[in-house]
N, C-alpha and C positions, 0 to 999 in steps of 0.2 A: 763680422759682427758691428763695427763701426759703421760700415754702409748701410747696414740694416737698421739701425738706429738712427742714423741721418735720415733715411728715407721717411721712418716714422715720424719725425720731428717736422720735416717739410710738409707732410701730408697734414699734420695737425694747425698749420698757420692758416690756411684757406677755411678749415673747419671751425677755427676760434673766430674769423672773420664773419661766416655764417650765423654762427651761435648769437655773436654781438646784434646782428641784424634781427634775427628772431626774438632775442630777449627785449629789444627795444619795441618792436610791433606789439610783443605780448601786453606791454604796459599800455600802449594805445589803443587796445582792443574795447576794453569798458568804456560806455558813452561818456561824454564829457572829460573832464580833467581835474586838475587839483583845484582850481578856481570854482569849478561847479560843486565840489564836494564842499569846499569853504562856505561858498555862498548858502548852500543848503543847511549847513550846521548853524549859521548866523540866522537864518529864517526860522528855524526851529526854536531858537532863542528870543524871537521877537524883533530881531536887528533887521536893518534894510540897509541896503548899499546901493549908491547911484550908478547908473550904467556907465557913466564917465570914468568913475574910479575903477570899475571891474575892467573896462578898456584900458587903463593906464597900467593896472598891475599885470594883465594879460601880455602887455607889451614889454614890461619890465622882466617879466619871468620868461619872455621869448616864446610864450605859448600861442601867439598870433602867426608865427612862421610855419611854414609847410613841414610835415613831418621828417621829409627827408634832409631838410636844412638843420632840424632839431637834431637828428641822428648824427649828421656831419659835425655840428658843434662838439656834441657829447664825444665821439669816438677820437676827433683830432684832438680834444683836450686830454684824453685818456693817452694816446699815443706820443703826444709831443711834451707834455707837462706831466703826465700822472695824475691831472685833474678829473675826477669823476663828477664834477658839478656841484651845485648847492642843492642841499635839501630845503624845498619850499617850506615844509611844515617847521622844521627846527631851526631854519636860518643859519646852517652851519656848513662847512665843506663836508661832502660825503666822505672824503678819505679821513677824515677826522674821526667822523662818527664810526666808520666801518673799523678801522686799525685798532680803535679801543676795545673793540667786541672780537675781532677776527682771531686774535691769539688764542683766546678761550674756546672758539668753535674749532679751530684746527686742532688745539691741545685734546679737546673732548673726542674729538673724531677720531685722531691718532690712538687714544687710549683705547677707545672703543673697538677699533680695528685690532688692536694686539688682543684684546680681551677675546675676540671672537674667533680669530683664528687659533689662539692658544687652546680654546675650548673645543672648538668645531671639530678639529682634525682627529685628537685623540677619540673624543666620543664616536665620531663617524667611523674610524677604524674599528673600534670594539665592537659597534654595531654590525659592521659588516663581517667580522671574523665570527662573531657569536650569532649568527643570522637565525631568528625566529626563536631565540632565547629570551628570559625575563629582561635582561638588559636592553636588548634590540626591541622589544616592544614598549619597555619604559621610554627609550630615545625616542621613538616613534610617536608616541603618544604626547609628550611633551613638546616636540618640534611642530606638531600640527596645532597643539594647544597655544604656543606662544605665537606662531603665525597668524592663528584667529583673533588673538586679543588685541584691540587697538592699542598705540602707543599712549594716548593720553589716560586711557582706562588702567593699563598698566603703571603708569607714573602716580597716579592718585591712589591706587592701590598699595603701591610701594611705600607711599609717603605717609599714608595712614597706619600702615604696619610698623613702621620704623618709630614714627611718632607716639602711637597709642601702646604698643607692646615693648619697645625698648626705650623709649624716652629720648630718642636721639634727634637733635635740630635737623629739620629738613627745610628744604626750599634754598636755591641759592648755591653758590660754591664756596662761601665763607660763613663763619660766625659773625653776627653783628659787629664785634670787638675788632675783626681783622677786615673788615671791607674796605676801609679807607686807609689801613695800616701799611706802610712799607713792607716790602719782602723781607722775612727773616725765617729762621728754622720753625717758630711757632706759627707763622703763618703757612708754611709749606706743609706742617703735620696737620694744620685745621682743613688745608684744601685737600689732603689725601683723605681725610675723615669724611669729606662732604662730598667729592668727586666720584667715589665708586658707586653710588646710588645710581646716578644719571648715566654712566657707563653701562651698569648693568641693565637698565631700562632701555636704553636705546639700542643695546647690542642684541637682546633675546630674540627680536624678530631675524634679524640677520643670520644670528648664531643658527636658530632652527632651520633656515632655508640652507646653509652651508652643511650642517650635519646630514642633511639628506642628499645633498649634491656628493658629499664625500663617499657617503654609504653606497650610492648607486655606482658611482665610478670604480669603486675598489672591488665591488661583487661582480662587475663586469669583468675588472683584469684577473680576479681570482679563479674564473672560469674559463681562462685561456689555457691552451695547450703548454705554453713554456712554463707554467706554474707546476703542471703535472709532471713535466720533465725535469725541473729542479728538485722536485720532491723525491722522484725515483733515484736521481743521483745523490741522495742522502743529504740534501741541505738541511740546516734546521729550519723550524716553522719561521722563527723572529728574523733570522737572516733573510731568508727568503722574502718573507713580507715586506722587510724595510729598504731591501736593495731592488726590488722590481716592481712588485704590484703598487705600493703605496707612492713610490717616486713617480708612477706614469699616471695614477690616480690624482697627483695633485696638479697636473696641467689644466684640466677643466676648471679645477678650484682656483687656480690663479688667474685664469681669464675671467672669472667674475669680479675680480677688483675694479673692473671699468664701471659696473654698476653697483657694487658694495659700497665704495666711497660716497658717491651722491645718495644713494639710500640712507646712509648713516646720516648724512648732513640733513636730509629731508625729515628724517626721525628726530633728529636733534632740534628743528624748528619747534616741533610740536611739543616734545618735551621740555624745552627750554621756556616755552610760555607757561605751562603748567607748574613747573617747578621754579619759574623765576629766576633763571640762570642769565648771566651776564653775557650772553653771546649774540649772534647776529640774528636768531630765529625772531624774538621778539620784535626786533627793529625791522626786520622785513615784512612782519604781518602788518605793523603799523604803517608801513610805508604803502602797502598794497590797499589797505582800508582808506587812506588819505589820497590815494592816486599820486603820491610823490614820486614822480618817474624817473628822475636821475637816481633818487636812492634806492628804489624798488629795482630799476633797471641793472643799476650796478652791482647789487647783491645777487640777482638772477643770473647775471653775468659771470660772477665769480663762482656760484655753485655750478654753472655749465663747464666752467674751465676746469673744475676739479673732476668733473665726469671724463673729460679730454685728458687731463693728467693721469686719472686713474686707469684708463685704456692705454695710454702710453706706456705707464709701469707695467702693467700687465703683458704687453707684448714684448717688453725688454726681458722680464722675468721669464716669459714662456721660451724666448730666444736662448737664455742662459740655460735653462732646464732640459730644453729639447733642441738639439743642432738641427732636426730636420726642418725647424720652422724658419731658422737662419738661410736655408737653402733654397726655401721655395722662390 
């Protein structure tokens, strides 16, 4: 088991390096750079900047260097000092900007994952056991419906319903009185009253997908001969269901953790912008629009790292639940 985990961790290291290269290249793909965007904004406001000033600023930010040197400077700072660079637009260290919001992003993603798995597995089991029943058709309809509805539209609809029909404060993770207040029991209660709505909105798309996966996997297991044999031996339906088919049907579901985690993060970006959440989502959008390469590249890198971590966790969980995988 330890050998299997060590092998997966070793394989993740070159993947992380490749991801960092791709993340940095993606930021460089749009024409121009941060100064090009800045000059265009100044020009639209009627301002003008001398060519010498632009050249001096380009040298100051290191934008006159070749792309490979800029990458080396960026990745060397991350590996040796934990320094992700300076945000061009905001003029602050990227680490300071990210860490202030990353905690809320991770907490929101964790709560969403727990919500998705806690709801998807029971509904998937019920839908498979009662195939072609009213509950199965209802679950199927809702799954396809929530898969089709965009996250931003779902967020806007949820905010309108909660505000107009129930009079609840929507937008953000705290009421105005608690935004800058130190943590206390009152702030924790206020956070719980606000966080459930974005968790539900972000999780509904992934929830619908996992319900369909669980249903399909369990139906496949229920049709196998070992289920018929167990029933013939007099095993109760509930014991049979939980001991064998459900356990085996969970394996493909666990393997989806590699894409569910980044999918939740991606959904969180859109929903965070719409619902004004203090997470990394709005920060990433702002950095991309301004071509703030160190800030945007660092955020894309962190999201990519979450993908690799999610895949690694799913591999480890699969090895725990299915011994055959450890022996491969």
